[in-house]
C-alpha positions, 0 to 999 in steps of 0.5 A: 108584108112579105110572104117570106119570113126569116124564121121560115127561110132559115129553117127550110133552106135545104143545104143539100141543094146548096152543096149541089149548086156549089159542086156544079159551080166548081165543075165549070171552074167558077169559084168566088176568089175571096172565099177560095183564097181564105180556104187555101190560106187556112188549109196550110197547103192541103188541097183536100182541106182547101176544097172542103173549106171552100165548099163550107164557106160558099154554102154558108155565104149563099145561105146567109144571102137567102136569109137576108132576102127572105127567100123560101126555097119551098116557093121557088124552083131549083132552076130559078134558085140556081140562076139567082145564086149564079147572078149573086141575087142581083136585082132580086127584091123581097117582094119580087115573087109577089110582083111575079105572080101578079104579072102572071095573072095579068098575062093570063087575063090579057091572053084570054081577052085577046082570044075572045076578041080574035076568035070570031075572025079565025075560020077554023083550027088545024090539028097537028099531025105530029108523031105521038109523044111515045114514038118520039121518046122511043126514038130519042131513047134509042139515040141516047143508047148508041155508044159513040166510039173514039177514032184512033189515028196512027201517027209518029207523034213524039215529045221532046224525050222521043216518046211515041204517041197516037191520036184519038178523036173525041166522039163528042166534040170531034177534037183530037187528043193524045192517046196517053198522058205526057211521059207515059210509056203506054196507053192505059188498060187499067186505071191504076196501071203505073206505066200509063201514069206519065209525068208530074208537071208543075203548072207552067214549067216546060219538060226540063226533067223536073216532071219525073216522079223521082227528080230531086228537090230544090227549095229555091224559087226560080227567077225565070220561066226557063229553069236552068235545072231539072229539080222539082221546086218546092212551094211555100205559103210565102209565095202562094205555093208557086215555083216562080218567084214572080207569078206569070199567067201567060205560061202554057197559053196555046201551042205557042205559049211559053213552056208548052211541054206538048208535042208539036201541034199540041197544047194543054187543054182548057178547063172548058175542053175537059168539061165538054169531054168528061163532065157534060158527056160520058155518063156518071159511072164509077171510074168515069174518066178512065172509062171515057175514050181518053182512058185517063188513069188515076195517076195521083199527083206530086204535092208542093213538098215533092211527095207523090201521093194517091197513085191508083186512087186520085187523078189531077189533070192540069188545064191551061186555064187559071183563076187569080193566083191558082190554076185549074185542073180536072179532078176525080177519084176512084171513089165514084164521084163525078169529075169536077174542075178545081183549083190548085197551087202551081207548085203541085205536080199534076199529070198532063193530057195534050189536045191538038190545036184546031186549024 
């Protein structure tokens, strides 16, 4: 009989642990497309509601799988549980833990037996002269306390409107970024400084004027990737909240990608590049993305109805990455939550921070 019981596993599954996993899954931009689509459809275009519904559906799905497999989280490490979930429990069987324990016992027995056999042939044992652990720990702590500074490089970098930018170099990855959001009048000194918010681009559109916060609205979807007007195209559920009549996943892909709005030599960052700078590094404090070397402001966003929302409170930065009919963006708020990668409909207007092409 299995050591796991449905009655036990069902009552002992820690939902906080599951929510922690799903949030980490979102940070790396790896959702379950079916659940995400369901959440977006039921949210009626409300991004916050879609996020909440996706979290709920994903946690319920994981919990159901754990109950079916009779997994008791008290008898498995969090790291092992996360690995199982990440791999959709592939290859896991109810009795796999029993076999695992038997394998460990057998391995210990064989190790002892081998040691008994070879011990007489070992002339002597040497003692390592490694540094005491306390010294090593102190050294590592001192290294971690060093705060790297981003290097700024002066340059005449201009966008299609003639706005001037500088280069800043990441202390974490060594990659070069622009010092301000695309369209911003200045680099940020405060997270809610309106002059550094920049423009609000619909995903995949070029700098044609639609990105200006006060641009007019248009309800007609575009037949072409090159739009012949400067109006913000409203999204609808009939077309998956896109500004294009026929979706195109090749837009914004690299410096030479169609409709790249960044200055020459720059492009949209990928979700992975945002993750490396702002999720994997830089601490977890409040206003984290503003306190980073990038000084990303809480510029808000322009929703699919053309309304600019949450300025000074929320941030959404488009990445070139996409998933199914959605596109990815770095998201955060001044409520102190950890930045994460989430999925937004392409008719939303989000801010853009450009990264330099690697040579």
